N, C-alpha and C positions, 0 to 999 in steps of 0.2 A: 653814649648812655641814653636810653629812651626817657622822654619827658613823662613824668607821672603827675597827674593833676589830683591834688588832694581836695576833698570837699571842704568848703569854708563855712558850712552851715550845720546846725544841730539837726539831727534826725531823731525822731522818737518812734518807738514801736507802737502801733495802734491796731485796733480791730474794729474799724468803723464801716458800717454799710455805706455804699456809694451808689448813686444813680448817675449815669453819664449818657450823653447823647452826641452823636456825630451828625453829619449832614443827612444821612438817610437811615439811621438806626438808633435804638436806645438799648442800653445794657445796664447790668447791675453787677456789683462785686463787693470786695472788701478792701479798704485802704489798710495796708499792712505796715507802712511806715510813712511818716509825714515830716516835712520841713516847711519853712516859709516859702522857698521857691518851687516846691513840687512834692510829689508823692509816688509811692509804688502801689499798684492795684493788682489784686488777684481776681480774675474773672474768667468765666467760660465763654464770654462774648469776645470773638476775635476783633482786634483793632489793627489798623495799618500804621506802620512807622511813618511819622510825619503828619498824620491826620490831626485834625483839631476837634476838641471836645468841649462841651459844657458839662459841668459837674455839680452835684449836690451831695455833700458829705454829711451824713447823720452822725452827730456827736452825742456824748453822754449828757444826761440831765434833762432831756426833753426839750432843749432849746431849738430854735430854728436851725435848719441845715446851714452849713457854711457853703456859700455859693461861689463857684469859680466860673466866671463868665466865659473865659477862653483859656484852654490848656492845649499844649502840643505834645503828642506822643513822641518821646525821645528815644525809647528803646522798647523792644518787645521780645519776650522769650517764653515759649510755651503758653501757660495760662497767666503769665504776669506781664505787666508793662509799667513803664515809668513815664510820668508826665511832668512838664515844666508849666507852672502857672504863669500865664501871660497877663490876664486881666482878672483881678479880684476886687470887688467893690470895697470901698474904704472901711466900712464897719466890719466886713468879713476879714479884711487884712488884719485889723486889730485883734479880732477873735482868734485868727489863725496864729498870730504871734504869741498871744497869751497861752494858747493850747500847747505850742511847742515849748515855751518856757516852763510850763507846768509838767512837762514830761508826758503829755498825752493823757493826763489823768482827769481832765475836766475842762469845761469851757462855760463861760456865762455870757 
């Protein structure tokens, strides 16, 4: 029987603008779901599987963007890709956890 890996984290549906940058490019898109360890992004900017990104996620309420200092592209399909957050500054980790607990409805 094949091994099935179940997600052990809460994911929330979102619709947040994101700006991301790789080694030699900058792109923008929409974060369509988010969890503490990562997110899914819809974008017309192609990214390569395994590449590393910096990200700034714009959240509701006009607060400062959530900064992800380092993320790795774990999957890519068409105009969507998923990233694992590797380095998130302490204050942004707290804000990200709060956002996921609140179901994506807001952040302070």
